[in-house]
TORKOL-4160 file (C-alpha; in steps of 0.2 Angstrom, whole numbers, padded with zeros to 4 digits, m for minus):
98
<pt num="1" X="m0052" Y="m0001" Z="m0072"/>
<pt num="2" X="m0034" Y="0001" Z="m0071"/>
<pt num="3" X="m0021" Y="m0013" Z="m0070"/>
<pt num="4" X="m0011" Y="m0016" Z="m0054"/>
<pt num="5" X="0004" Y="m0007" Z="m0061"/>
<pt num="6" X="m0007" Y="0009" Z="m0063"/>
<pt num="7" X="m0013" Y="0010" Z="m0046"/>
<pt num="8" X="m0011" Y="0027" Z="m0038"/>
<pt num="9" X="m0003" Y="0028" Z="m0021"/>
<pt num="10" X="m0014" Y="0039" Z="m0010"/>
<pt num="11" X="m0007" Y="0052" Z="0002"/>
<pt num="12" X="m0014" Y="0043" Z="0017"/>
<pt num="13" X="m0013" Y="0026" Z="0025"/>
<pt num="14" X="m0027" Y="0014" Z="0031"/>
<pt num="15" X="m0031" Y="0011" Z="0049"/>
<pt num="16" X="m0018" Y="m0003" Z="0050"/>
<pt num="17" X="m0005" Y="0009" Z="0043"/>
<pt num="18" X="m0003" Y="0001" Z="0026"/>
<pt num="19" X="m0003" Y="0011" Z="0010"/>
<pt num="20" X="m0019" Y="0015" Z="0001"/>
<pt num="21" X="m0021" Y="0014" Z="m0018"/>
<pt num="22" X="m0034" Y="0020" Z="m0030"/>
<pt num="23" X="m0039" Y="0011" Z="m0046"/>
<pt num="24" X="m0048" Y="0022" Z="m0058"/>
<pt num="25" X="m0049" Y="0027" Z="m0076"/>
<pt num="26" X="m0054" Y="0045" Z="m0071"/>
<pt num="27" X="m0039" Y="0055" Z="m0066"/>
<pt num="28" X="m0051" Y="0069" Z="m0062"/>
<pt num="29" X="m0063" Y="0059" Z="m0052"/>
<pt num="30" X="m0068" Y="0064" Z="m0034"/>
<pt num="31" X="m0056" Y="0053" Z="m0026"/>
<pt num="32" X="m0042" Y="0059" Z="m0037"/>
<pt num="33" X="m0046" Y="0077" Z="m0033"/>
<pt num="34" X="m0047" Y="0073" Z="m0015"/>
<pt num="35" X="m0029" Y="0065" Z="m0016"/>
<pt num="36" X="m0023" Y="0080" Z="m0026"/>
<pt num="37" X="m0029" Y="0092" Z="m0013"/>
<pt num="38" X="m0022" Y="0082" Z="0002"/>
<pt num="39" X="m0005" Y="0081" Z="m0007"/>
<pt num="40" X="m0006" Y="0100" Z="m0009"/>
<pt num="41" X="m0010" Y="0102" Z="0010"/>
<pt num="42" X="0004" Y="0091" Z="0014"/>
<pt num="43" X="0017" Y="0099" Z="0003"/>
<pt num="44" X="0012" Y="0116" Z="0010"/>
<pt num="45" X="0014" Y="0110" Z="0028"/>
<pt num="46" X="0031" Y="0104" Z="0024"/>
<pt num="47" X="0036" Y="0121" Z="0017"/>
<pt num="48" X="0029" Y="0130" Z="0033"/>
<pt num="49" X="0039" Y="0118" Z="0044"/>
<pt num="50" X="0055" Y="0120" Z="0034"/>
<pt num="51" X="0053" Y="0139" Z="0036"/>
<pt num="52" X="0051" Y="0137" Z="0054"/>
<pt num="53" X="0066" Y="0126" Z="0056"/>
<pt num="54" X="0077" Y="0138" Z="0046"/>
<pt num="55" X="0071" Y="0152" Z="0057"/>
<pt num="56" X="0075" Y="0142" Z="0073"/>
<pt num="57" X="0092" Y="0137" Z="0067"/>
<pt num="58" X="0096" Y="0155" Z="0061"/>
<pt num="59" X="0092" Y="0162" Z="0078"/>
<pt num="60" X="0108" Y="0159" Z="0088"/>
<pt num="61" X="0103" Y="0170" Z="0102"/>
<pt num="62" X="0086" Y="0161" Z="0106"/>
<pt num="63" X="0085" Y="0150" Z="0121"/>
<pt num="64" X="0076" Y="0136" Z="0112"/>
<pt num="65" X="0070" Y="0122" Z="0123"/>
<pt num="66" X="0074" Y="0104" Z="0120"/>
<pt num="67" X="0056" Y="0099" Z="0119"/>
<pt num="68" X="0053" Y="0112" Z="0106"/>
<pt num="69" X="0067" Y="0105" Z="0095"/>
<pt num="70" X="0060" Y="0087" Z="0098"/>
<pt num="71" X="0042" Y="0093" Z="0093"/>
<pt num="72" X="0049" Y="0101" Z="0077"/>
<pt num="73" X="0060" Y="0086" Z="0073"/>
<pt num="74" X="0044" Y="0075" Z="0075"/>
<pt num="75" X="0034" Y="0086" Z="0064"/>
<pt num="76" X="0048" Y="0088" Z="0051"/>
<pt num="77" X="0049" Y="0069" Z="0051"/>
<pt num="78" X="0031" Y="0067" Z="0047"/>
<pt num="79" X="0031" Y="0080" Z="0034"/>
<pt num="80" X="0046" Y="0071" Z="0026"/>
<pt num="81" X="0037" Y="0055" Z="0026"/>
<pt num="82" X="0022" Y="0063" Z="0018"/>
<pt num="83" X="0033" Y="0072" Z="0005"/>
<pt num="84" X="0041" Y="0056" Z="0000"/>
<pt num="85" X="0024" Y="0048" Z="m0002"/>
<pt num="86" X="0019" Y="0062" Z="m0014"/>
<pt num="87" X="0035" Y="0061" Z="m0024"/>
<pt num="88" X="0033" Y="0042" Z="m0025"/>
<pt num="89" X="0015" Y="0043" Z="m0031"/>
<pt num="90" X="0019" Y="0057" Z="m0043"/>
<pt num="91" X="0034" Y="0048" Z="m0050"/>
<pt num="92" X="0024" Y="0032" Z="m0053"/>
<pt num="93" X="0011" Y="0042" Z="m0062"/>
<pt num="94" X="0024" Y="0051" Z="m0073"/>
<pt num="95" X="0032" Y="0034" Z="m0078"/>
<pt num="96" X="0015" Y="0027" Z="m0083"/>
<pt num="97" X="0012" Y="0026" Z="m0101"/>
<pt num="98" X="m0001" Y="0038" Z="m0109"/>
C-alpha cells in the first residue's frame, strides 16, 4: 500500500465531482493501465480539438455560427481541464521518490 503522498490522481472524478485517487504498489496493475489509457484518450482528444480550433480560426472566409464557437469553446475547456489533470498527476508521479 502506498502512503497518502504517493496516491495517483486519476483522470476522472467521482459521482460528486471530486477527484479520485489510486493507492497501489503496482504501477502496472489493471487500474493503473486503465488510467494510462484514459489519459491517452483525453490527450488525443485535446490534440484533435486544438487542430479543429486552429482550422476554424484560420478560415477567415467561413461563416462560423456563434453556437459552433460556443460548442468548441466548451469542448476546449473540458479538454484543457482534462489535460491539466493529466499533467498534475504525471507531475506528482515524477516528483515521487523511486
